[in-house]
C-alpha positions as CSV (number, residue, x, y, z in Angstrom):
1,X,-5.4,14.9,-29.1
2,X,-2.4,15.7,-27.3
3,X,-2.5,19.3,-25.5
4,X,1.7,18.8,-24.6
5,X,3.9,21.6,-25.7
6,X,6.8,21.2,-27.8
7,X,10.3,21.1,-26.3
8,X,12.4,23.5,-26.9
9,X,15.6,22.6,-29.1
10,X,17.8,23.3,-26.4
11,X,15.6,20.7,-24.3
12,X,15.0,18.0,-26.9
13,X,17.9,15.9,-26.3
14,X,16.4,15.9,-22.4
15,X,13.3,14.9,-22.9
16,X,13.1,11.3,-23.3
17,X,14.8,10.7,-20.1
18,X,13.7,13.8,-18.4
19,X,10.2,12.7,-19.2
20,X,10.3,9.3,-18.0
21,X,11.9,10.1,-14.7
22,X,9.8,13.0,-14.0
23,X,6.6,10.7,-14.9
24,X,7.9,7.8,-12.3
25,X,7.9,10.9,-9.8
26,X,4.4,12.5,-10.9
27,X,2.8,9.0,-10.8
28,X,4.1,7.5,-7.8
29,X,3.7,10.9,-5.8
30,X,-0.3,10.9,-7.1
31,X,-0.6,6.9,-5.9
32,X,1.0,7.6,-2.4
33,X,-0.8,10.5,-1.8
34,X,-4.2,8.5,-2.3
35,X,-3.7,7.2,1.2
36,X,-4.0,10.9,2.6
37,X,-7.0,9.9,5.2
38,X,-6.7,6.2,5.0
39,X,-2.9,5.2,6.1
40,X,-2.9,3.0,9.2
41,X,-1.7,5.4,11.6
42,X,-1.6,8.9,12.0
43,X,2.1,8.8,11.7
44,X,2.8,6.6,8.6
45,X,-0.2,9.1,6.7
46,X,2.4,12.6,7.2
47,X,5.7,10.0,6.3
48,X,3.8,9.2,2.9
49,X,2.8,12.3,2.4
50,X,6.0,13.6,2.5
51,X,7.6,11.0,0.4
52,X,4.8,12.0,-2.0
53,X,5.8,15.7,-1.5
54,X,9.4,14.8,-2.4
55,X,8.4,12.7,-5.6
56,X,6.1,15.5,-6.9
57,X,9.3,18.1,-6.1
58,X,11.4,15.6,-8.4
59,X,8.8,15.9,-11.2
60,X,8.4,19.4,-11.5
61,X,11.9,19.9,-11.8
62,X,12.5,17.2,-14.4
63,X,9.0,18.3,-16.5
64,X,10.2,22.1,-16.1
65,X,13.5,21.0,-18.6
66,X,10.7,20.0,-21.1
67,X,8.2,22.3,-20.9
68,X,5.2,23.5,-18.9
69,X,5.0,21.2,-15.9
70,X,1.4,21.9,-15.1
71,X,0.3,21.3,-19.0
72,X,2.6,18.3,-19.2
73,X,0.9,16.4,-16.3
74,X,-2.6,17.5,-16.5
75,X,-3.2,17.9,-20.4
76,X,-1.4,14.8,-21.8
77,X,-3.1,11.9,-22.8
78,X,-2.1,8.9,-21.4
79,X,-0.3,7.4,-24.1
80,X,2.1,10.5,-23.8
81,X,3.4,9.4,-20.2
82,X,6.4,7.5,-20.0
83,X,6.4,6.2,-16.4
84,X,7.3,2.4,-15.5
85,X,4.2,0.4,-15.2
86,X,5.3,-0.5,-11.7
87,X,4.6,3.0,-10.4
88,X,1.4,3.3,-11.5
89,X,-0.1,0.3,-9.9
90,X,-3.0,0.7,-7.5
91,X,-1.9,1.0,-3.9
92,X,-4.0,-2.4,-2.3
93,X,-3.2,-2.8,1.2
94,X,-0.4,-1.3,2.7
95,X,2.0,-4.1,2.3
96,X,1.1,-4.0,-1.4
97,X,2.1,-0.4,-1.1
98,X,5.5,-1.1,0.9
99,X,6.6,-3.6,-1.8
100,X,6.2,-1.4,-4.6
101,X,7.9,1.7,-2.5
102,X,10.7,-1.1,-1.9
103,X,11.2,-2.0,-5.5
104,X,11.2,1.3,-7.0
105,X,12.8,3.2,-4.2
106,X,15.7,0.9,-4.4
107,X,15.7,1.1,-8.2
108,X,15.8,5.2,-7.9
109,X,18.5,5.6,-5.2
110,X,20.7,3.4,-7.4
111,X,20.1,5.5,-10.7
112,X,20.5,8.6,-9.1
113,X,23.3,7.8,-7.4
114,X,25.2,6.8,-10.7
115,X,23.8,10.3,-12.1
116,X,25.4,12.1,-9.3
117,X,28.5,11.0,-9.5
118,X,28.5,12.0,-13.5
119,X,28.6,15.5,-15.2
120,X,25.4,15.3,-17.2
121,X,22.6,17.3,-17.2
122,X,20.4,15.0,-14.5
123,X,23.8,15.5,-11.8
124,X,22.3,18.5,-10.1
125,X,19.1,17.1,-9.3
126,X,20.0,13.5,-8.9
127,X,22.7,14.8,-6.1
128,X,19.9,16.6,-4.0
129,X,17.1,13.7,-4.8
130,X,19.4,11.1,-3.5
131,X,19.1,12.1,-0.2
132,X,15.8,12.0,-0.2
133,X,15.5,8.6,-2.0
134,X,17.6,7.5,0.8
135,X,15.0,8.0,3.4
136,X,12.1,6.4,0.7
137,X,14.5,3.4,0.6
138,X,14.9,2.9,4.4
139,X,11.5,3.8,5.2
140,X,10.4,0.7,3.1
141,X,13.1,-1.4,4.1
142,X,11.6,-0.8,7.5
143,X,8.1,-2.0,6.8
144,X,9.3,-4.7,4.6
145,X,11.5,-6.1,8.0
146,X,8.6,-5.7,10.3
147,X,5.6,-7.0,8.0
148,X,7.7,-9.9,7.2
149,X,9.1,-11.2,10.2
150,X,5.9,-10.0,11.8
151,X,2.7,-12.1,12.3
152,X,1.5,-14.7,9.9
153,X,-0.8,-12.7,8.5
154,X,1.2,-9.8,7.9
155,X,4.1,-12.0,6.0
156,X,1.7,-13.4,4.0
157,X,0.0,-9.8,2.7
158,X,3.9,-8.8,2.2
159,X,5.0,-11.8,0.6
160,X,1.8,-11.4,-1.8
161,X,2.6,-7.7,-2.4
162,X,6.3,-8.6,-3.5
163,X,4.9,-11.7,-5.6
164,X,2.5,-9.3,-7.2
165,X,4.3,-6.5,-8.4
166,X,7.8,-8.4,-9.4
167,X,6.7,-9.2,-12.8
168,X,6.5,-5.0,-13.3
169,X,10.2,-4.8,-12.2
170,X,12.5,-5.7,-15.1
171,X,11.0,-2.5,-17.1
172,X,13.4,-0.4,-14.6
173,X,16.4,-1.7,-16.4
174,X,15.6,-1.5,-20.1
175,X,17.3,1.7,-22.1
176,X,16.5,4.9,-21.9
177,X,17.1,7.8,-24.7
178,X,19.3,10.2,-22.9
179,X,20.3,8.3,-19.6
180,X,23.6,7.7,-19.6
181,X,24.1,4.7,-16.7
182,X,25.3,1.5,-16.3
183,X,22.5,-0.8,-16.4
184,X,23.8,-4.0,-15.7
185,X,25.2,-2.2,-12.8
186,X,22.3,-0.5,-12.0
187,X,20.5,-4.0,-12.3
188,X,23.1,-6.1,-10.1
189,X,22.5,-3.7,-7.5
190,X,19.1,-3.9,-7.2
191,X,19.1,-7.6,-7.2
192,X,21.3,-7.6,-4.5
193,X,19.9,-4.9,-2.4
194,X,16.0,-6.1,-2.7
195,X,17.2,-9.6,-2.0
196,X,19.4,-9.2,0.9
197,X,16.0,-7.5,2.1
198,X,13.5,-10.3,1.7
199,X,15.9,-12.3,3.1
200,X,16.1,-10.4,6.0
201,X,12.4,-10.3,6.3
202,X,11.8,-14.0,5.9
203,X,10.3,-13.6,2.7
204,X,10.7,-15.4,-0.2
205,X,12.8,-13.3,-3.5
206,X,9.9,-14.0,-6.4
207,X,11.1,-16.5,-8.8
208,X,8.9,-16.0,-11.6
209,X,10.0,-13.7,-14.7
210,X,10.5,-10.2,-13.8
211,X,8.3,-8.9,-16.6
212,X,6.4,-10.8,-19.3
213,X,7.1,-9.7,-23.4
214,X,3.8,-7.6,-23.3
215,X,5.3,-5.6,-19.9
216,X,9.0,-5.1,-21.0
217,X,9.7,-1.7,-21.4
218,X,5.7,-1.1,-22.4
219,X,5.6,2.0,-19.9
220,X,8.1,3.8,-21.5
221,X,6.6,3.5,-24.8
222,X,3.8,5.3,-23.7
223,X,1.6,1.8,-23.2
224,X,0.0,1.4,-19.8
225,X,-2.1,-0.9,-17.7
226,X,-6.0,-0.3,-17.2
227,X,-5.9,1.4,-13.5
228,X,-3.2,4.1,-15.0
229,X,-6.3,5.4,-17.4
230,X,-8.5,5.7,-14.0
231,X,-6.2,7.7,-12.0
232,X,-4.8,10.1,-14.5
233,X,-8.6,10.9,-15.1
234,X,-9.1,11.6,-11.9
235,X,-5.7,13.2,-11.5
236,X,-6.4,15.4,-14.5
237,X,-10.3,16.2,-14.2
238,X,-10.2,19.5,-11.8
239,X,-7.4,21.3,-14.5
240,X,-9.4,20.3,-17.6
241,X,-12.8,21.0,-15.8
242,X,-11.5,24.6,-15.3
243,X,-8.9,25.3,-17.9
244,X,-6.6,28.4,-17.0
245,X,-8.6,28.9,-13.2
246,X,-6.3,30.2,-10.7
247,X,-6.4,30.5,-6.8
């Protein structure tokens, strides 16, 4: 049973895009929050927590366009989430997390840049969020360069992370109802930016397909990978165990 509230008529047109972008931010925020107490150094723990909080703020604004943000986050079933499969992938080691962050923050910066330049309903959010995401991308680029052009071990781990997540990146450029962007420009810009960073980091751009037929657009359709079910069970446990509880 899906407990998510129905969107008001004026919000219905925004719902597909707001849920897609909001769920991306919410899910990745939770994944990054899992590093609390486990990051390699204290400074990185703070940095990842700040990025997670930025994403959570974006998620709250976007989900509130559709309905009650808490109900949407904690009471929807797995198939009702519309996030990219990329952001739900487990953290893995630190290099794997950085590869995921490089791919997504580069996409998000370009996406919000296009939205901020227009006059659509997401322009105000995008104008603010693109400044946050610029830091997220810079952070990911810094660590990609540091790990890729570091030791033999760090290089190998960074390459493995890039290779493992590459197949999920094609979904970022699938059409989303209500999201008025130039998808070809978005993809071309993403390829150029990510490719340049990987080259500077002495890493090889993965040459496999960016997503198999089973993965293309699947997250946006509510079809998720196995780790996602485990993640939302943990994320929703407290709220579902104590419905209506307040601090």
